[in-house]
C-alpha positions in Angstrom: 128.6 41.7 125.7 131.9 42.5 127.3 133.9 45.4 125.8 137.4 46.6 126.5 138.4 50.1 125.5 141.5 51.9 124.7 141.3 55.7 124.9 143.5 58.4 123.4 146.1 56.1 121.9 148.7 58.2 120.1 150.1 56.7 116.9 152.4 58.2 114.3 151.8 57.4 110.6 151.9 59.0 107.1 148.3 60.1 106.4 146.8 62.6 104.0 146.3 63.6 100.4 148.7 66.6 100.3 152.3 66.1 99.2 153.7 67.2 102.5 151.5 64.7 104.3 153.0 61.9 102.2 156.4 62.6 103.6 155.9 64.0 107.1 154.5 61.6 109.7 151.5 62.9 111.8 150.3 61.9 115.2 146.8 60.5 115.3 144.6 59.8 118.3 142.7 56.5 118.4 139.8 55.4 120.6 138.9 51.7 120.4 135.9 49.8 121.8 136.5 46.0 121.3 133.9 43.4 122.1 135.4 40.3 123.6 134.7 36.9 121.9 133.8 35.4 125.3 133.7 36.3 129.0 136.1 33.6 130.3 138.6 36.1 131.6 136.0 37.4 134.0 135.9 34.1 135.8 139.4 32.7 135.3 141.4 35.8 136.1 143.9 34.5 133.5 145.5 36.7 130.8 145.4 33.8 128.4 141.6 34.0 128.4 141.6 37.8 127.9 142.2 40.2 125.0 145.6 41.7 125.8 145.1 45.4 125.0 148.9 46.0 125.2 149.3 43.6 122.3 146.4 45.3 120.4 148.0 48.7 120.8 151.5 47.5 119.8 150.2 45.7 116.8 148.3 48.7 115.5 151.3 51.0 116.1 153.6 48.6 114.2 151.2 48.3 111.2 150.6 52.1 111.0 154.3 52.9 111.1 154.8 50.8 108.0 152.4 52.5 105.6 150.7 55.5 104.2 146.9 56.2 104.1 145.3 59.0 102.1 142.1 59.1 104.1 141.2 58.6 107.8 138.3 56.5 106.6 140.6 54.0 105.0 142.9 54.0 108.1 139.9 53.4 110.4 138.7 50.5 108.2 142.2 49.0 108.2 142.4 49.1 112.0 138.9 47.6 112.4 139.8 44.7 110.1 143.0 44.0 112.1 141.0 43.8 115.3 138.3 41.6 113.9 140.7 39.2 112.2 143.9 39.2 114.2 142.2 39.4 117.6 139.0 37.5 116.8 136.8 40.3 118.1 133.1 40.0 117.1 132.6 43.8 117.0 134.7 46.9 117.2 134.3 50.6 117.2 137.2 52.6 115.9 137.6 56.4 116.2 140.5 58.1 114.4 141.3 61.8 114.9 143.8 64.0 113.1 145.1 66.5 115.7 145.1 70.1 114.7 144.4 69.3 111.0 142.5 72.5 110.5 143.0 75.9 112.1 141.0 76.6 115.2 140.0 73.0 115.7 141.6 70.6 118.1 140.8 67.5 116.1 138.8 66.1 113.2 138.1 62.4 112.4 135.8 59.5 112.0 134.2 56.8 114.0 133.2 53.5 112.5 131.7 50.3 113.8 132.3 46.9 112.2 131.4 43.3 113.1 132.4 39.9 111.9 130.0 38.3 109.4 128.9 35.0 110.9 
């Protein structure tokens, strides 16, 4: 299985259960591991056979800028489903971290793995 990865992608969105968090955007850090549906790009050297990670990052940033999520778990699931459905990935691992969400801690978050049901 071929996997591309995106590390420490910073995105801004409304996230949280507290009233302030519903109105003040926060920066999150995302790490993504995305299985490729095939390995054609390894042989063709053609972007049309590859998963364009710039498009993945832009699509996620656009979607997250348009909504509010109460929980990082829900946000991670939403991102996983976007990658599986919109980019036809057979498997994805999504890690979402809230930065400095609690005192004396650099980040807290969740990692989930999802795959397409075939």
